[in-house]
C-alpha angles and dihedrals in degrees: 000000000000120000134183118241127193125191126216123250093270095038138081133201115234107200125189136164131048115043091357114108098197119341133326125209121203143151092223132007146149111262108216127201110278092032129109123211126199124184117213130182121229096193113131117251127212117231118194118190143152117227118203102214137167127224128224089270089057091252113148121220141162119247112197111197140168120212123190105207132176143141118293101256097188096056118069092195091057090047090052090049091049092047091053093046099038100168140129112295114268110258099164092066088058091052095045097048091046091053093047093049093046091051090058094053133065121241090249091054091049093046096046098034100047091141095053090043090054091049091051092050090046092053096045095047092046090058090056094047094050090078089061095046091248129140131203104229094181139359125192125185113203127209113303113251130207119244113243109276093024119088101179096130093046090052089045090052091049089050091051092048092050091047090050092049092048091047089051090053090049091049092050092050091046091050091049090049092050090050094053093044091048093051093051090044092054093050092050092047090051091055092045093051092048092052091046093052092049092051093047090050092054092047092049092050092051091047092052092050091050092047090053092052091047092052091052092050090046092054092050091048092050091052092051092047091051092051093050091046092054092049090050092051091053092050091047091053091051092049092047091053091052091048092051091051091051091047093053091051092049092048091054092052092046091051090056093049093045092053089052096048098039092078093051092047092051091050092051091048092054091050091050090051090053092051092046092052090051091051092049091052093051090046094052090049094052091043092053090051100043102029096058091056092046092049092052092049091047094051092048092051091047091052091048091049091048091050092050090047091049092050092049091048092050091047090050091047091049091049091048092048091048092049091048092051091047090050091047090049092050091048091049090048091049090049090049091049090047091049091047092050090045091052091047090049091048091047091048090047090050091048091050090049091050091046090050090048089049092050090048091049090047090050090049091048092048090048090051090045093051091045091053091046091050091050091048091051091051094250093302105151093186092056090047091052092049091048092051092048091049093045091050091052092240095146093048088051090052090051091049092050090049091049091051089050094058095036110126093017092101092231124197105243114224124182117208130189132186103210135267130027097237112140091033110155093023125132091256097051094108092047090049090051090052092052090048089056094055100075096049090041092055090044091053092050089051093051096045105038102014096239120142123212119249117280093244091066090066127225126315118243107216093184091077094057126102124197 
């Protein structure tokens, strides 16, 4: 039978079972048959504890603290994690992280930096609680307390009190010293200011007396200057009048002379104009005769110079063009030679690479061939060596060299045999034949040149020979 379930303000419904793949969180929902519903509270809970920790100097102390811990209500993923792991809040992580952090700090750092110490503990513990979907809403660290039998904090407090008392005494003495110094300083400043004002008063009085005398002298001087100026103006007016009278007389005389000479000057000017006009006429005539010839010669020389300059310019341009073409041809030839050599080098490099690849392939093939031969001979290296020597014609070459050595010596040919033909057709037939040849060969050498074989080769049995 289905039934409707509603959670309180600080609660959530955790639904599992029919039609729910994992877990479903809701404030209100229909609970169907085959489903299970669990109500959990997300209200924060206060945890008060005292952690017995030890500082970096190995000094034990008690750290009373209060943590307010609860599920993270604003993060659905954290709520799901908390709903799956509904369990008492983890206190041991708080203790452990606090101890670890205290062990890395000195007692002085913990005592003076309580705020930073609290923040460090808060951050470390929060990392541990994240895996349970829990959040530290608040963390308060109370006053640090000495462990029984250890009075570090009491001694530290006494030290602080003594330092404060001593500092207060120093401040009182310093204030008294400043008061006495200030009083003496004020008295000295009063005397200095009084002396300064007296001196300034005397200076000001003397200045005012001097300024009065200067003003009196200045007035007398201005009066004398004005009188002299008026006398000079009168004399200047008299002189100016005399000068004007003389000027008027001179002007009258000059006017008479000018009137007499003006006629002669005009006559001379007219004569000069006549002569000038005659000279200009002669000049223009000569210029017309001589200048035309000079202009023609000048233009001819200019044309000749321009023609020579044009020829030289064209010759220079042709030479420059020829040199440029020669340089371009040389550069093209050099590029062609470079390209040809580059192609030859690349071809040689390719040939060397192919040759190396062929040698490598040949070596691989020979290795495979020898491996197959060795397997066919049952792993017998001696048989493989004999086969390779026979296949390479080494024994035939030895026989040929021996035949060449005795050629022209007129040797007596002896044919030796060592009995039956058993083993004929075997792999060692050629080797057996070689060993059969040794006794008659040594016998023949003994008969022809008189040399005996070494003692280690044993004695020769002539009874087994056949001629």
